[in-house]
ROMI-877741 format. One record per residue: x, y, z of N, C-alpha, C, CB in turn; residue in one letter. Coordinates in steps of 0.2 Angstrom, whole numbers, plus 5000, padded with zeros to 4 digits. Glycine has a CB too. Layout:
// residues N
XYZXYZXYZXYZa/...
END
This chain:
// residues 301
500449945000500150005000500450075000499749995004x/500250124996500550184997500050234998501050194992x/500250275003499750335005500150395004499550345011x/499750445001500050515000499550565002500250534992x/499650605009499050655011499250725010498950645019x/498750755008498850835006498450875010498750864999x/498650905016498150945020498251005019498250935027x/498451025014498651105014497951145012499251125007x/497851195016497251245014497651305013496651255020x/497351335007497651395004497451465010497351404997x/496851455011496651535014496051505019496251585007x/495951545024495551545030495051585027495751565036x/494451575027493951615024493351625030493651575017x/493551625036493051635041492851705042493351605047x/493351745042493351815042492851845037494151835041x/492951815030492551835024491851825025492651815018x/491651755028491051725029490751765034491151655031x/491051775039490851815046490551885045491451815051x/491051925040490851985037490251985033491452005033x/490251935029489751935024489051915027489951875018x/489051875032488351855036488151915039488451795041x/488651955043488352015047488052065042488752045052x/488352095037488152135031487452105029488652145025x/487452045026486852025023486252025028486851955020x/486352015034485951995039485552075041486251955045x/486052135042485852195044485452235036486652245047x/485752195031485352215025484652195024485652185019x/484452135026483852105026483452135030483852035028x/483652155036483252195042483252275039483752205050x/483552295034483552365032482952365027484152395029x/482952315022482552295018481752305020482752225017x/481752255026481052245028480852305032481052195031x/481252345034481052415038480752465033481752455041x/481052465027480852505022480252475018481452515017x/480252415017479752385014479152385018480052305013x/479052385024478552395029478352475029478752355036x/478752515030478652585030478452615022479452625033x/478652605019478552615011477952575008479252615007x/477752535012477152485009477452455001476252545008x/478052435001478252404995478352334996478852444993x/477852294992478052234991478652204988477552204988x/478952244984479552224980480052224986479752264973x/480152264990480652264995480752215000480652314998x/480052205001479852145007480052075004479052145009x/479852064998480052014994480752004993479752024988x/481152054991481852054990482252034997482052124988x/481952055003482252035009482251955009481752065016x/481751935007481651855007482251825004481051835003x/482351854998482851824993483551844995482751864985x/483651904999484251905002484451865008484351965004x/483851855011483851795017484251735015483051765019x/484251715008484451655005485251665005484051634998x/485451735005486251745005486551725011486351835005x/486151745016486351725023486351655024485851765029x/485951615022485951535021486451515018485351505018x/486551535012487051515007487851525010486951544999x/487851585014488651595017488551555023488851675019x/488051555027488151505032488251425031487551515036x/488051405025488051335023488851335020487551315017x/489151385016489751375014490251385020489851425010x/490251425024490651425030490651375036490451485033x/489951335036489951285040490351235037489251265042x/490351215030490651165027491351175027490451165020x/491651235026492251255026492551235033492251345025x/492251245038492451215046492351145047491851255050x/491851125044491851045045492351015041491051015044x/492551035035492951005031493650995034493051035025x/493851035040494451025043494550995049494751075043x/493850955050493750905056494250845055493050885057x/494550825059494950765060494550695059495350765067x/494850655055494450575055494350545062494950515051x/493850515060493550475067493450395064492850515070x/493350355069493250295068492650265062492950265075x/492150325063491650315058491650365052490950315062x/491950415052492150465045492850465045491950555045x/492950405041493850395040494050445037494150315036x/493750485033494050545028493950615032493750555019x/493650605038493350665041492650685038493950715041x/492550755039491950775036492150825029491450815042x/492550805025492850835020492350845015493450795017x/491950805014491450795009490750845010491150725008x/490850875016490250925017490350985013490150945024x/490950995011491051065006490651044999491851075003x/490650984998490250974992489650974992490450914989x/489350954997488550964999488351024999488250935006x/488851075002488651145003488751184996489151175008x/489151164992489151184985488651164981489551154981x/488251104982487651074978487151124981487550984980x/487151134988486551174991486551234989486451164998x/487051264988487251344986486951344979488151354985x/487151294973486951294967486151284966487451234963x/485851244970485251234970484851294972485051184973x/485051314979484751374981484651444976485151384986x/485251444974485351504968484851504962486051484965x/484851444959484351424954483551424956484451354952x/483451404962482551424966482551494965482551404977x/483051524969482851594970482851644963483451624975x/483251614959483251644952482551634949483851604946x/482351564949481751544947481151604950481651474948x/481251604956480651654960480751724956480651664968x/481251744956481351814953481051814946481951834953x/481151774940480851764934480151754935481151694930x/479851714939479051714940478851784942478751674945x/479151804946478951874948478851934943479451894954x/479551914938479551974932479051964928480151984928x/478951894927478451874922477751914923478351804921x/477651904930476951934932476952004932476851904939x/477452044932477452114933477452144926477952144937x/477752094922477652124915476952114912478252074910x/476652074914475852064912475452124916475551984913x/475652134923475252184928475852224930474852134933x/476152274927476652324930476252364936476852374924x/476752374941476552404947477152464946476552354954x/476852514951477152574952477752564956476752624954x/478252594954478952584958479152654961479652544952x/479352644967479652704971480352714968479652684979x/480452744963481152744961481752774965481252774956x/481652824970482152844974482252784979482052914977x/481652764982481852714987482252644984481152694990x/482052624978482252564977482952564974481752534972x/483052634971483852644969484352654975483952714964x/484052684980484452684986484552614990484152724991x/484052574990484152514994484552464989483552474996x/484352464983484752434978485552434978484552454972x/485752504979486452514979486752494985486752584977x/486352504990486752474997486752394996486252495004x/486252364993486452294992486952274987485852264990x/487052314981487552304978488252314981487452334972x/488252364985488952374988489152314993489052454993x/488552284997488652245002488752174999488152255007x/488452154993488652094990489352094986488052074984x/489552154983490152164980490652154984490152224976x/490752194990491252184996491252104997490852225004x/490752064999490752005000491051964996490051995001x/490851974989491051934984491851944983490651954978x/492052014983492852024983493151984988493052104984x/492951974995493251944999493251854998492951955005x/492951844994492851764993493151754986491951734992x/493451794983493651804975494351754975493651894973x/494851764980495451724981495451654978495551724988x/494951624981495051554980494451524976495151524986x/493951554973493451534970493551484964493151594968x/494351494961494351454956494551374957494851494951x/494851374963495251314965494751274971495951344969x/494151304973493751274978492951284976493851304986x/492651224975491951234972491551264977491751164970x/491651254984491251274989491251354989491451234995x/491851374989492051444989491751484982492951444989x/491851434976491551464970490751484971491751424964x/490351424974489751424975489551494978489551374978x/489851504985489751574988489851634983490251574995x/490451624980490651684976490151694972491351694973x/489951644968489451654963488751694965489251584960x/488551664971487951684974488051754976487851634980x/488551774978488651844980488751894974489151844986x/489051874970489151904962488551914959489551854958x/488251864959487651864955487051914958487351784955x/487251914966486651964968486852034968486351944978x/487452034967487852104966487552134959488852094965x/487552094954487352104948486652124948487352044944x/486152074951485452094951485352174955485052024956x/485652174961485652234964485752304959486052234969x/486452294956486552344951486052354945487152314948x/485752294943485252304938484652344940485052244934x/484452324947483752344950483952434950483652294958x/484552444953484752514954484752554946485552504958x/485052524942484952554935484152564932485352504930x/483852504932483152504930482752554935482852434932x/482952574941482652614946482752684942482952604953x/483352704940483552764938483152774932484352764937x/483152724926482852734921482052754921482952674918x/481852714926481052734928480852794930480752704934x/481452824934481352894937481252944930482152904942x/481652924925481752974920481352954914482552984918x/481052894913480552874908479952854910480752824903x/479852844916479152824918478952754916478752874917x/479352724912479152654909479252604915479752634903x/478852584917478752524924479052464921478052514927x/478952454916479052374914479852374913478752344907x/480252414913481052414914481252374919481352484915x/480952384925481152344931481152264930480752374938x/480552234928480552164927480952154921479752134926x/481052194915481452164910482152154912481352204904x/482252204916483052204918483152134922483252264923x/482652124927482752074931482652004928482252074935x/482452004922482351934917483051934914481651944911x/483351984911483951974908484551954913484052044905x/484551984919484951964924485051894926484852004929x/484251874927484051804929484451754925483351804928x/484251764919484451724913485251714913484251764905x/485551764914486351764914486451724920486751834914x/486051734926486451694931486251624931486251714938x/485651604928485551534926486051514922484951534924x/486351544917486751514913487551514916486551554907x/487651554921488251544924488251494930488251604926x/487751484933487651434937487651364935487151444940x/487451354929487251274927488051244928486951264918x/488651264926489251224927489351214934489751254924x/489051264939489251254946488751194948489151324951x/488251194946487751134948488051074945486951144944x/488251064939488451004935489150984940488651034926x/489451024941490150994945490050974952490851054945x/489451014955489350984962489050924962488851034966x/488550904957488250844956488750784955487850854950x/489150804950489750764948490250734954490150814943x/490350784959490750774964490350734970491050834968x/489750754970489350714975489150634973488650754976x/489250624966489150564964489850524962488650564959x/490350554965491150534965491350524959491250474969x/491150574954491450584947492150604947491250634943x/492550594943493250614942493350694941493650574936x/493550724947493550804947493850814940493950844953x/493550884936493650904931494350924929493150954931x/494750944934495450954933495850894933495651014938x/495550844932496050774933495950734926495850714940x/496450714922496250664916496350614918496550674910x/495750564919495950494921496250444916495150464923x/496250464910496550414905497350434905496250424897x/497550504908498250514908498450494915498550584908x/498050474920498250434926498450374925497750444932x/498050334921498050274919498750254916497450264913x/498750294911499350294906499950304910499250344900x/500150344915500650354919500650294923500550404923x/500250254925500350194930500550134926499650184935x/500250124920500350074916501050074913499950074911x/501350144912502050154909502650134914501950224906x/502350134921502950114926503250064925502850114932x/503950054927504349994926504049934930505150024929x/503949884927503749824930502949804931503949814936x/502649854927501949854928501649824922501649914930x/501249774923501049734917500249754916501149654919x/499949774922499249794921499049844926498849734922x/498549874924498149914929497449914929498349974929x/497149894936496449884937496149914943496349804937x/495449914943495249944949495450014950495449894955x/495550054945495750124946495150164947496050144940x/495050204953494650254956494850314956494250234961x/494550364954494750444957494250474958495250484952x/494150504964493650544965493850604970493050514967x/493350654970493450714975493250694982493050764973x/493650704987493450704994493150754996493950684998x/493350804993493050874995493150904989493250915001x/492950984990492951024985493751044982492651094988x/494251024988494851044985495350984986495051104988x/495150924988495550874988495150804985495750864996x/495850774983495550714977495950644979495850734967x/495550594978495950524981495950474975495550484989x/496350424975496350384970496550314974496850414965x/496250274971496550194972496650164966496050144975x/497050104966497250064959497550004961497850114955x/497449944957497849884958498349894953497449814958x/499049884954499549864949499849794949499949904950x/499749744942500049694943500749694941499749654939x/501049674946501949674945502149594947502249744951x/502249564941502449494942503149484946502549454936x/503549534946504149514950504049544957504849554947x/503449554960503449564967503449644969504049524970x/503349644975503349714977504049764976503149714985x/504049824973504549854971504949884976504449894966x/504749894982505049934987504649994990505549964984x/504850024995504550084998504750144993504750085005x/505350144990505650204987505250214981506450184984x/505050154978504750164971503950184972504850084967x/503650154978502950184980503050254982502650154985x/503350274985503350344987503450384981503950364991x/503950364976503950404970503250414966504350374965x/503050354966502250354962501750404965501850284963x/501750404973501350444976501450534975501450424981x/502150534975502350614974502250634967503150624975x/502350594962502150594955501450604953502450534952x/501050574957500250574956500050644959499850504961x/500350664964500150724967500450784963500350734975x/501050784962501250834957500950844950501850844956x/500850784947500750784940499850794939501050714935x/499550764944498850754943498450794949498550694943x/498850824954498550854959498050804964498050914957x/498250744965497850704969498350694975497550634964x/498050704980498450704987498350644991498250774991x/497850604990497750544993497750484988497250544998x/498350454988498450394984498550324986498850414979x/498150274986498250214989498250154983497550204995x/498950124983499150084977499150014980499850114974x/498849954977498949894979499349854973498149864981x/499849814976500149784972500049704971500849794973x/499949684965499749604965500249574960498949584962x/500349504961500949474957500549444950501249424961x/499849454950499549414943499449344944500049424935x/499549314950499649234951498849214948499749214960x/498949164943498249144941497849104945498349124935x/498149074950497749034954497549064960498248974957x/497649144960497249174965497149244962497649184972x/496549244957496549324953496149354958496149324945x/496449424955496049484959495149484957496549574956x/494849484962494149484959493849554957493649444964x/494249604958494149664955494349674948494449704959x/494849634946495049654939494649684933495249614938x/494049634933493449664927493249734928492849634927x/493449774923493249854923492549864925493449894916x/492149814923491349834925491349824934490849774921x/491649794937491549774944491949824948491849704946x/491649854953491849914958491749874966491349984956x/
END
């Protein structure tokens, strides 16, 4: 057996999550207050939408904390996979909230309502700044961690929505054309759905133990098969343990027997450096025909 473990964490996002949750909670209270005071159903409904931001950030933060928990006898990989669940939750939540915005926008196109331009513009700009600040704090690692990317996209999308609402509010003030508000909302919502689809696909893939997008499984197989003394590679599995860590297991048939610890250590180092897989477990077999490996057929797992 050969094991290689990589527990490197690039960045601590606790501060970003804490500030983002605090700012968005204050903003939700602000929208509820002005929605009630100004009899604005739009602001009150948007408060519910922004409350989803609080839930999204809390889920991502909780997953980031849980993913650092040490392994136990029951959860032998720790709780790293919680970051995958949080990414999936965030993607689904964003699509559901966006769907609600599209539904509301379609209704307002048919039955336009008077918009209090000044209040809408002011509150929307505050929301834009809050979401922009939160997204900026999460931008550092969104390309390498699906959980962080989910939270980042959620915040960036809401910043775009808020900016669009503010611009449409200004346009309504100058033109009086109230249908601009739902039209802008529809355009932005479609863009969010398009941008969220890949996030949802990646999250579902990781939840189903698919090979992470940044890893070439055929390249891994070719590397292992080309090693000196290896006659066959089977039972090869690659999956994401979390949104930042990957694992691999494989059986190598080497008729001359175990090649030694130095050889195995080099395999683990190469798999890490070449394919960014931090947890590699390799089983060596001699290919004895009297004791064949029951997992050799590719259709068996």
